[in-house]
C-alpha positions as CSV (number, residue, x, y, z in Angstrom):
1,X,-15.0,-15.8,-25.2
2,X,-17.6,-16.1,-22.5
3,X,-19.8,-13.1,-21.7
4,X,-23.0,-12.9,-19.4
5,X,-25.8,-10.7,-20.2
6,X,-28.7,-9.8,-17.8
7,X,-32.1,-9.2,-19.6
8,X,-34.7,-10.8,-17.3
9,X,-36.4,-14.0,-17.3
10,X,-38.1,-13.6,-20.6
11,X,-35.8,-11.8,-22.9
12,X,-36.4,-11.3,-26.6
13,X,-33.2,-12.5,-28.5
14,X,-32.6,-11.6,-32.1
15,X,-29.7,-13.5,-33.9
16,X,-29.1,-11.9,-37.3
17,X,-26.5,-14.2,-38.5
18,X,-24.4,-17.1,-37.5
19,X,-21.7,-18.1,-40.0
20,X,-21.2,-21.5,-38.5
21,X,-23.1,-23.9,-36.1
22,X,-25.5,-22.7,-33.4
23,X,-26.2,-24.3,-30.1
24,X,-29.0,-22.8,-27.8
25,X,-29.9,-24.4,-24.3
26,X,-32.6,-23.1,-21.9
27,X,-31.5,-22.7,-18.2
28,X,-32.4,-20.9,-15.1
29,X,-29.5,-18.3,-15.5
30,X,-29.0,-15.1,-17.5
31,X,-27.8,-15.1,-21.1
32,X,-24.4,-16.6,-21.6
33,X,-22.8,-16.2,-24.9
34,X,-19.8,-18.4,-25.9
35,X,-17.7,-17.9,-29.1
36,X,-14.8,-16.2,-30.8
37,X,-14.5,-12.7,-29.5
38,X,-13.5,-11.4,-32.9
39,X,-16.6,-12.9,-34.5
40,X,-19.3,-11.7,-32.1
41,X,-21.3,-8.5,-32.1
42,X,-23.8,-7.7,-29.2
43,X,-26.3,-5.0,-28.7
44,X,-28.9,-4.7,-25.8
45,X,-31.8,-2.4,-25.2
46,X,-33.5,-3.6,-22.1
47,X,-35.0,-7.1,-22.7
48,X,-34.1,-7.0,-26.4
49,X,-30.6,-8.5,-27.1
50,X,-29.4,-8.5,-30.8
51,X,-26.6,-10.7,-31.7
52,X,-24.5,-11.7,-34.8
53,X,-21.5,-14.1,-35.1
54,X,-19.3,-14.9,-38.2
55,X,-18.5,-18.3,-36.8
56,X,-19.9,-20.9,-34.4
57,X,-22.1,-19.6,-31.4
58,X,-23.2,-21.3,-28.1
59,X,-25.9,-19.6,-26.0
60,X,-27.4,-20.5,-22.7
61,X,-30.6,-18.5,-22.1
62,X,-33.4,-18.2,-19.7
63,X,-36.1,-20.9,-20.3
64,X,-38.7,-18.3,-21.0
65,X,-36.7,-16.5,-23.9
66,X,-38.2,-16.0,-27.3
67,X,-36.1,-16.0,-30.3
68,X,-35.9,-14.6,-33.8
69,X,-33.2,-16.1,-36.0
70,X,-32.0,-14.7,-39.4
71,X,-29.5,-16.9,-41.2
72,X,-27.7,-19.8,-39.8
73,X,-24.9,-21.0,-42.1
74,X,-24.4,-24.4,-40.5
75,X,-26.4,-26.8,-38.2
76,X,-28.4,-25.7,-35.3
77,X,-29.6,-27.1,-32.0
78,X,-32.2,-25.6,-29.8
79,X,-33.2,-27.2,-26.3
80,X,-35.4,-26.2,-23.5
81,X,-36.5,-22.8,-25.0
82,X,-40.3,-22.4,-24.0
83,X,-40.8,-19.0,-25.6
84,X,-41.7,-18.7,-29.3
85,X,-39.1,-19.5,-32.0
86,X,-38.7,-18.0,-35.4
87,X,-36.1,-19.0,-37.9
88,X,-35.6,-17.6,-41.2
89,X,-33.1,-20.0,-42.6
90,X,-30.9,-22.9,-41.4
91,X,-28.3,-24.1,-43.9
92,X,-27.8,-27.5,-42.4
93,X,-29.5,-29.8,-39.9
94,X,-31.8,-28.6,-37.4
95,X,-32.7,-30.4,-34.0
96,X,-35.3,-28.8,-31.6
97,X,-36.2,-30.3,-28.3
98,X,-38.6,-29.1,-25.6
99,X,-39.7,-25.7,-27.2
100,X,-42.8,-23.5,-27.4
101,X,-44.4,-22.5,-30.9
102,X,-42.0,-22.8,-33.6
103,X,-42.1,-21.2,-37.1
104,X,-39.4,-21.9,-39.8
105,X,-39.0,-20.6,-43.3
106,X,-36.4,-23.0,-44.7
107,X,-34.2,-25.8,-43.6
108,X,-31.4,-26.8,-45.9
109,X,-31.1,-30.5,-44.7
110,X,-32.7,-32.7,-42.0
111,X,-35.0,-31.6,-39.2
112,X,-35.8,-33.2,-35.9
113,X,-38.4,-31.9,-33.3
114,X,-39.4,-33.5,-30.2
115,X,-41.8,-32.0,-27.6
116,X,-43.2,-28.7,-28.9
117,X,-45.8,-27.1,-26.7
118,X,-47.2,-24.8,-29.4
119,X,-47.8,-24.9,-33.1
120,X,-45.3,-25.9,-35.6
121,X,-45.1,-24.5,-39.1
122,X,-42.3,-25.2,-41.6
123,X,-42.6,-23.7,-45.0
124,X,-39.7,-25.8,-46.6
125,X,-37.4,-28.6,-45.3
126,X,-34.9,-29.9,-47.7
127,X,-34.2,-33.4,-46.3
128,X,-35.9,-35.8,-43.9
129,X,-38.3,-34.6,-41.1
130,X,-39.0,-36.3,-37.8
131,X,-41.5,-35.0,-35.4
132,X,-42.6,-36.4,-32.2
133,X,-45.0,-35.0,-29.4
134,X,-46.4,-31.8,-30.8
135,X,-49.3,-30.2,-28.8
136,X,-50.3,-27.8,-31.3
137,X,-50.9,-27.7,-35.1
138,X,-48.4,-29.3,-37.4
139,X,-48.2,-27.6,-40.9
140,X,-45.3,-28.6,-43.1
141,X,-45.7,-26.8,-46.6
142,X,-43.0,-28.8,-48.3
143,X,-40.7,-31.6,-47.2
144,X,-38.1,-32.7,-49.7
145,X,-37.7,-36.3,-48.6
146,X,-39.3,-38.5,-45.9
147,X,-41.5,-37.6,-42.9
148,X,-42.0,-39.6,-39.6
149,X,-44.7,-38.1,-37.4
150,X,-45.9,-39.3,-34.1
151,X,-47.8,-37.8,-31.1
152,X,-49.6,-34.8,-32.9
153,X,-52.4,-33.7,-30.8
154,X,-53.4,-30.8,-33.0
155,X,-54.6,-30.6,-36.7
156,X,-52.1,-31.9,-39.3
157,X,-51.5,-30.5,-42.8
158,X,-48.3,-31.9,-44.5
159,X,-47.0,-32.0,-48.1
160,X,-44.1,-34.5,-48.5
161,X,-41.8,-35.4,-51.5
162,X,-41.3,-39.0,-50.7
163,X,-42.6,-41.5,-48.1
164,X,-44.7,-40.7,-44.9
165,X,-45.2,-42.6,-41.7
166,X,-47.8,-41.1,-39.4
167,X,-49.0,-42.4,-36.0
168,X,-52.3,-40.7,-35.1
169,X,-54.7,-40.9,-32.2
170,X,-57.3,-38.6,-33.9
171,X,-59.3,-36.2,-31.5
172,X,-63.1,-35.7,-32.2
173,X,-63.4,-33.0,-35.1
174,X,-59.7,-33.1,-35.8
175,X,-58.5,-32.5,-39.3
176,X,-55.5,-34.3,-40.7
177,X,-54.4,-34.0,-44.3
178,X,-51.3,-35.9,-45.7
179,X,-49.9,-35.5,-49.3
180,X,-47.0,-37.7,-50.3
181,X,-45.1,-38.1,-53.5
182,X,-44.6,-41.9,-52.7
183,X,-46.2,-44.1,-50.1
184,X,-48.1,-43.3,-47.0
185,X,-48.4,-45.5,-43.8
186,X,-51.0,-44.5,-41.3
187,X,-51.2,-46.2,-37.9
188,X,-54.3,-45.5,-35.8
189,X,-55.9,-47.1,-32.9
190,X,-58.3,-50.0,-33.6
191,X,-61.2,-47.9,-31.9
192,X,-60.5,-44.6,-33.9
193,X,-63.5,-42.5,-34.7
194,X,-62.8,-40.9,-38.0
195,X,-63.6,-40.6,-41.7
196,X,-60.7,-41.8,-44.0
197,X,-60.6,-40.3,-47.5
198,X,-57.8,-42.0,-49.5
199,X,-56.4,-42.1,-52.9
200,X,-53.1,-43.8,-54.3
201,X,-52.0,-46.5,-56.7
202,X,-53.1,-49.2,-54.2
203,X,-55.1,-48.9,-50.9
204,X,-54.7,-51.4,-48.1
205,X,-56.8,-50.9,-45.0
206,X,-55.9,-53.3,-42.2
207,X,-58.4,-52.5,-39.5
208,X,-61.1,-54.5,-37.6
209,X,-64.4,-54.7,-39.3
210,X,-63.2,-53.1,-42.6
211,X,-63.4,-55.4,-45.7
212,X,-60.4,-55.3,-48.1
213,X,-60.8,-53.7,-51.5
214,X,-57.7,-54.6,-53.6
215,X,-58.6,-52.8,-56.8
216,X,-59.5,-49.5,-55.3
217,X,-57.5,-46.3,-56.0
218,X,-59.9,-44.2,-54.2
219,X,-61.7,-45.2,-51.1
220,X,-63.7,-43.6,-48.1
221,X,-63.9,-45.5,-44.9
222,X,-66.0,-44.3,-41.9
223,X,-64.8,-45.5,-38.4
224,X,-67.3,-45.1,-35.6
225,X,-69.1,-41.9,-36.0
226,X,-66.6,-40.5,-38.4
227,X,-65.9,-37.5,-36.3
228,X,-62.2,-36.7,-37.2
229,X,-61.5,-36.1,-40.9
230,X,-58.3,-37.8,-42.3
231,X,-57.3,-37.2,-45.9
232,X,-54.5,-39.3,-47.4
233,X,-53.2,-38.7,-51.0
234,X,-50.3,-40.6,-52.3
235,X,-48.3,-40.8,-55.5
236,X,-47.6,-44.5,-54.5
237,X,-49.5,-46.7,-52.2
238,X,-51.6,-46.0,-49.1
239,X,-51.7,-48.4,-46.1
240,X,-53.6,-48.0,-42.9
241,X,-53.2,-50.2,-40.1
242,X,-53.9,-50.5,-36.2
243,X,-50.7,-52.5,-35.5
244,X,-48.1,-50.6,-33.7
245,X,-45.2,-52.5,-35.4
246,X,-46.7,-51.9,-38.9
247,X,-43.7,-50.1,-40.1
248,X,-41.4,-53.0,-39.4
249,X,-43.4,-55.5,-41.7
250,X,-43.8,-53.3,-44.7
251,X,-41.1,-54.5,-47.0
252,X,-43.7,-55.7,-49.6
253,X,-45.5,-52.3,-49.4
254,X,-42.7,-49.8,-49.0
255,X,-39.3,-49.3,-47.3
256,X,-40.6,-47.8,-44.2
257,X,-38.3,-49.6,-41.8
258,X,-35.6,-47.2,-42.7
259,X,-37.8,-44.2,-41.8
260,X,-37.6,-44.7,-38.0
261,X,-35.2,-41.7,-37.9
262,X,-33.2,-41.4,-34.7
263,X,-32.1,-37.7,-34.3
264,X,-31.8,-37.9,-30.6
265,X,-28.1,-37.3,-30.4
266,X,-28.0,-34.5,-33.1
267,X,-28.5,-31.7,-30.6
268,X,-25.6,-32.9,-28.4
269,X,-23.4,-33.4,-31.3
270,X,-23.9,-29.8,-32.5
271,X,-23.4,-28.5,-29.0
272,X,-20.1,-30.3,-28.7
273,X,-18.9,-29.1,-32.1
274,X,-19.5,-25.5,-31.1
275,X,-18.0,-25.8,-27.7
276,X,-14.8,-27.3,-29.4
277,X,-14.8,-24.6,-32.0
278,X,-14.9,-22.1,-29.2
279,X,-12.1,-23.7,-27.4
280,X,-10.0,-23.8,-30.4
281,X,-10.7,-20.1,-31.1
282,X,-9.6,-19.2,-27.6
283,X,-6.4,-21.4,-27.9
284,X,-5.6,-19.6,-31.2
285,X,-6.0,-16.1,-29.6
286,X,-3.8,-17.1,-26.7
287,X,-1.1,-18.5,-28.9
288,X,-1.4,-15.3,-31.1
289,X,-0.8,-13.2,-27.9
290,X,2.2,-15.1,-26.8
291,X,3.6,-15.0,-30.4
292,X,3.1,-11.3,-30.5
293,X,4.9,-10.8,-27.1
294,X,7.9,-12.9,-28.3
295,X,8.0,-10.7,-31.5
296,X,8.2,-7.7,-29.0
297,X,10.9,-9.2,-27.0
298,X,13.0,-10.0,-30.1
299,X,12.3,-6.5,-31.6
300,X,13.5,-4.9,-28.3
301,X,16.6,-7.1,-28.1
302,X,17.4,-6.3,-31.8
303,X,17.3,-2.5,-30.9
304,X,19.7,-3.1,-28.0
305,X,22.1,-5.2,-29.9
306,X,21.9,-2.6,-32.8
307,X,23.0,0.2,-30.4
308,X,26.1,-1.8,-29.1
309,X,27.5,-2.3,-32.7
310,X,27.6,1.4,-33.3
311,X,30.5,1.8,-30.9
312,X,33.9,3.0,-32.4
313,X,36.4,0.2,-31.4
314,X,39.5,2.5,-31.6
315,X,39.3,2.9,-35.5
316,X,39.3,-0.9,-35.9
317,X,37.0,-2.6,-38.3
318,X,33.4,-2.7,-37.1
319,X,31.8,-6.2,-36.7
320,X,29.1,-6.7,-39.4
321,X,25.6,-6.1,-38.4
322,X,24.0,-9.5,-37.6
323,X,21.1,-10.2,-39.8
324,X,17.6,-9.8,-38.4
325,X,15.8,-13.1,-37.9
326,X,13.3,-13.8,-40.7
327,X,9.9,-12.4,-39.8
328,X,7.0,-14.7,-39.6
329,X,3.8,-13.8,-41.6
330,X,1.6,-11.4,-39.5
331,X,-2.0,-12.5,-38.8
332,X,-5.1,-10.6,-38.0
333,X,-5.0,-12.3,-34.6
334,X,-1.6,-10.8,-33.9
335,X,-2.8,-7.3,-34.7
336,X,-5.7,-7.8,-32.5
337,X,-3.5,-9.0,-29.7
338,X,-1.2,-5.8,-30.1
339,X,-4.4,-3.6,-30.1
340,X,-5.7,-5.4,-27.0
341,X,-2.3,-4.8,-25.2
342,X,-2.5,-1.2,-26.1
343,X,-6.1,-0.9,-24.9
344,X,-5.1,-2.6,-21.7
345,X,-2.1,-0.1,-21.4
346,X,0.4,-2.8,-21.2
347,X,2.4,-1.0,-24.1
348,X,2.5,2.6,-25.4
349,X,1.1,3.8,-28.8
350,X,4.7,4.2,-30.0
351,X,5.6,0.6,-28.8
352,X,2.6,-0.7,-30.6
353,X,3.6,1.0,-33.7
354,X,7.1,-0.4,-33.5
355,X,5.8,-3.9,-32.7
356,X,3.4,-3.8,-35.8
357,X,6.5,-2.7,-37.9
358,X,8.4,-5.6,-36.5
359,X,5.8,-8.1,-37.4
360,X,5.4,-6.8,-40.8
361,X,9.2,-6.9,-41.3
362,X,9.9,-3.3,-40.7
363,X,13.1,-2.0,-38.9
């Protein structure tokens, strides 16, 4: 099913439930809804459009749209939506690219964000998290596994269960707080102006003009005037470096090389899965329609044959009534196909009843 909805250039879209995967792409047209027709419910009140879908759902929406999502059962991909986005729960992976402000209650698996033009707040992410190029604040209340963060231009406050890599170019008076269950690697420019407050099992600072202190488990280092404030608290080790390739040479410190997550194709993969599921649903509906029509034709032929065998052939023996072909199990799709033919006035109500009876093995 494909349905176009006109709701202006900045519609407010509420998606209560998606049982499967979700794909959302911003474009210059109206709202385009794709999915299994039997699974989708749509309501519109001016610029407010409310949707729900029991299966997979694909949306093309105006770029200025804002979203409020309830529960997404599978994976989700959102691209090119510059309005605010709020998600209550995503059961699987989530990929967001080129969005406005983003607020998320819960993500069941991995999360990737690239290019956010507003604040980002995630209350809980169960898997790995990769964030690149966020213009506003980045707040991650709880990340279950690893975090890779690069290009944050606002304040940062994150709490991570395992390892963290952060590339920062701290701004004057900026505040950055990183808490990790295992190791932290911070990469900053050699001329950064910041106060570093660090604690961990071992602290290694590889910056120009900073003397090593191999025995320290807590340390404060002032760079320049110390304008930005950076706090690093690790259950494992802390390493601070100005080398861009620091993550590639950290085997002796932590397994950071595996944290260069590449989720770049996740959104495209989700979109393809949703499109393929929609194509399969459409094909199943068409096959169900053809099957129902074949049942109707067979039922009509049986009626004609039954009438011919009732003739009295001059008192002679009547040929036996041929057995009816075995009925195939009726499906919901076939019932919907019959109701659709009735609604489109291709058959009468009496014919619909006869056809349903035939499908269910009636006479």
